[in-house]
N, C-alpha and C positions, 0 to 999 in steps of 0.2 A: 620487805615489809612483812611483819608477822601476820599470819592468817587469823582473821577474826573467829573466835570460838562461838559455836552455837550455845546460846544461853537459855537455860531451862529453869522454870520455877516449879517446885514440888510443894503443893499445899495439902498436907496430910497430917492428921493428929497422931497417927501411930508412928512414933519416932523411929522405932526399929525398922519398919517397912520403908520409911522415907530414907533412912540411912542406906539400906541395902540397894534401893533403886538408884540413889545418888552415886554410890560407888561404881555400879555398872555403867552408868552414863558418863561418869568422869573417866572411866577406862577407855571410852570412845572419844576422849579429848573434848568433852563438852563441859561448859561451866554450869554448875548447878547451885541454885539457891534453894533454901528450905524454909517453910513456914509451917507452924503447927496448930494454927487455928484460922478459921475462915476470915475473920475480921482483919487480922494482921496480913494474911495472904492477899486479901483484896487490896489493901493499901499498897502493898509491895508491887502488885501487878499494875496498879494505876500509876505508880511512881516510876517504874523502870520499864524498859523495852525488852521483851522476851521473845524468843523464837517459838516457844511452846510452854504451855502450862499443864501440869499433871494435877488434876483437881479431884480430891476425895469429896463425896457427897455428905456423909454423916460426920459433921465436925462441930465443935463448940463455938459459941458466939455468933457464927454466921455459917449456914450450911452451903454446900457446893452449888446448889441450885440458885441461891441468892447471889453468890459470888459471880456465877456465870451471867445471870440476868443483869447484875449491876455493870459488869464490864461491857456487855453488848449494848446496854442503854447509853453508855459513855462513848460508843463507837470505837471501842477497843476490840479489834478483830484478831487478836493474838490467838493462834490455834489452841484449842482446849481438848484434852483427852480426859474424860471423867472416869474415876475409879469407883465402882459401885459394888454393893453386896449382891451376891447371886440371886437372892430372893426378892430384891427390890426392883421389879420390872417397871413399876410406875415411875420410879425415880429416874431410870434410864431414859424412858420416853420423854419425861418432862425436861430432863437435862438436854437432850437432843433438840427438843422444841425451843429451848431457851438459847440455843446457838452453839452447843458443844459440837466438835468435829467428829468425835469418836468416843467410844467407851470400852472399858475392860472390866470384867466381873472378877471379883476376888473369890477364891485365890487364883492368881494368874501366874504364868511362867515368865521368868525374866526374858527368855528368848522371844516370846510373843510381844512383851512390852517393848523391847528394843526394836523389833520389826515395825510395830505401830508408830513408834516415835520417829524412826527414820522415814517412813512413808509420809507422815504428816509434814515433817520438816521439808522433805524434798518437794512435796506438792506446793507448800507455801512459798518456797524459794522460786519455783517456776512462776507462780502467780505474781510475785513481786518483781519478776524480771531478773532474778539473780541466776547466773549460769548454774545449771544443775542437770542431772539426768532427767529428761522429760518423758512423761508417760504418753504424750500425744504427739504425733508427727505435726510439725509446723506447716501450715498451709502458706503458699506464696501470696495469696490474697490478703489484703490488710483487714477487711471487714466482712462479716457475714450478716446478711439481712433476711429476716423472715417476718413479714407483716410489719408491725410497729417495733419489733425487736431488732436491735443492732448490736453486734459484738465486734469490738476491735481486739483481735487476737494478740497483736504485738504489745499493746498497752494494757491488756487485761481489763478492758472497760466494757460495761454493758449499759445500754440505754433502752428505755421503753417509752415510745411516743415522745422522744426528744429529751426525756428526763433521765439523769444518771441513776442507776440502780446499784446500790452497794451490796456486794456479795462477799462471802468468805472464799478462801481459796478452794475449799471442797465444793461449795455451791457452784463456783465458776467452772471447775473441771467437769462437774456433773452436767451442767448446761451445755458446755462445748461438746462433750461426748454425745449427748442426745442430738444436738443440732446438726452435727456432721453426718448423722445417719438417720435422716427422717424416714418414718414408716417402719423401721426395724423395731421389733419388740424384744425387750430385754427383761429377763427375770431378775429378781432381787439378788440372787446368787451371782449372776453374770455381772451385774453392776458392782457388787462388792469386789469381784476379781478385776474388772476393768478400770474402775475409778479409784477405789480404796486400795487395791493391790493385794487383797486377800480374800479367801473364801472361808467362811466360818459359820457353821450352823448355829442359829440362835441370834445372829447379829442383824437380822432383817430390819429391826427397828431403826438402825442407822440409815438405811436407804429410805424407808418410809418417812422418817422425820425430815431428812434433807429435801426430799421432794415436796413435802408440805411447806417447808420454809421457802423453797425456791418458787413455788406457785404463789405464795403470799406476796412475793416481791415482783413477779413479772406478769401475773394474771390480773385482769380487771376484776374477775370473780373467781376466786380460788376454788369455790365449790363447783364451778362449771368451767373447768379449764379449756382453753383452745390451743395451747401450745404443747404442754406435756400431758399426755392422755393415759388413763388407766385402761389396760386390757385385762378385764376381769378374769381371774384364775390363772393368769400368765405373768403379767408384769406391767411395764410402762413403755411408751414410745413417744417420739416427737412427731407432731402432726405433719401430714403431707399436703394440707389444704392450701398453702401459700404458693404463688407462682415460682417457678424455677426451684422447686424444693429439692430436686436431685442435684443441681449444680450449686455454685456459690455466687451470690450476687456481690459485686464490688461497688463500693461507694467512694467517691473522692472527697 
């Protein structure tokens, strides 16, 4: 049986850049589709199933922020890497808050782009239960319980007070990383290394925005979180307040 190719959609109005990126990804045996405006790219992303979308922000007809927001509102959780101008910090922040998984600032190196693409695809494959090199050691216990928060590791499912919580692959990995090490404080740089798989000065917004999104989904009051806590001037940690915080509770 022929191995299924990784399928990527590039939504970028700079045709030369889209072509160069496509060539390098196709050299990795990936199937690449291209769209040159936001409206067409949005329709294509809704119509087809992709393993990853590379999404420019500044585009005609429909910008990248609108595309990202539209896809997430339709419960399309295809991983998205946003391509942004170096000076548009606010766009990067808004894009991440809308549900993008990562971003790259232009001009970027092809080597860095390929590394980010591989990392996001690998993370999403693990999240969907597809065999892949895993970033986290699999625990023998089926479920982790902390207060009203329950995580089924094998099925990649999260529940809060009995209700299913829909997370992206990156949000799930971030939550699992925290919950397995309650009380330990991690800087943004450490989280970039451990969860995203890279350390890069200037990409702290990636961590901040994902934690904000995660809190909005698992906390009753995101402004006063009780699970993922901020340690001012240092970073973040998962609370130790729940019983058996050091060990793993198993539910049947």
